[in-house]
TORMARBA-596472 format. One record per residue (C-alpha): residue in one letter; x, y, z. Coordinates in pm, whole numbers, plus 50000, padded with zeros to 5 digits. Example, Ala and Ser with C-alpha at 12.3 -4.5 7.8 and 13.67 -1.06 7.14 Angstrom:
2
A512304955050780/S513674989450714/
This chain:
88
M880515981634774/C880965978734442/Q878485954134218/S881245927034184/N882145926834579/M877945927534629/L877245893634409/R880865878034546/R879345885234902/H875625879034857/F873745875734556/F875555842934462/P875535830334796/A872195837134796/L871075815134538/K873425786234698/R872025786734955/A868175784634758/G869685758534537/I869335773934250/K872605775533963/R874235804333922/V872625831733658/R873645866133590/F871835894833824/H870985906433522/D868405878433411/L866515888533720/R865605915233540/H864405897433194/T862895869733440/F860825900533619/A859415915333302/S858195878933165/L856955870233454/L854835902733462/I853935901433077/E852645864133143/Q850495876133434/G849285904333144/E850105931233318/N850325961733093/I852935971632900/K853586010033045/Y854025989333356/I856395966633278/Q858635994733095/T859276011333420/Q860345983533590/P863795978433447/G863696010933357/H862806006233004/S863026047432836/S859676036432696/P857086008532634/T858566005632280/M861795989432345/T859835971932617/L858515956932358/S861245952332117/V862805931432405/Y859755910432486/A857145911332214/H857805876632132/L856375866932482/M852915881632451/K849845859132360/P849105863831966/V845685863732073/N843965880432417/Q840445862732423/A840135883032733/A839785913632534/A838295903632264/I835275891932488/K834875923432679/L834965943232359/E832335921432230/K830235929832574/T831135963432509/I830045965732194/F827045937032177/G825505941432577/E825895908532808/M823435892232647/V826345880932381/A825645841132315/K828395818132496/
């Protein structure tokens, strides 16, 4: 089944039934990758999902979505260096 036929027969009707505005099929890739980034998934894993050639490619597209400070990582590193007795 060709792509345009699949979109007309299945994808667009499914969007309509779900009450979702018409979006490009390609937009689903971006939404999926963006949600994985928001969840804090590993960039290497995210890279494999849309089929990017490298994590660098994924980062070039989605780096703006990454949080500038990763508080959980900072706390984890602090505990690794100073132990569990770190003041909270």
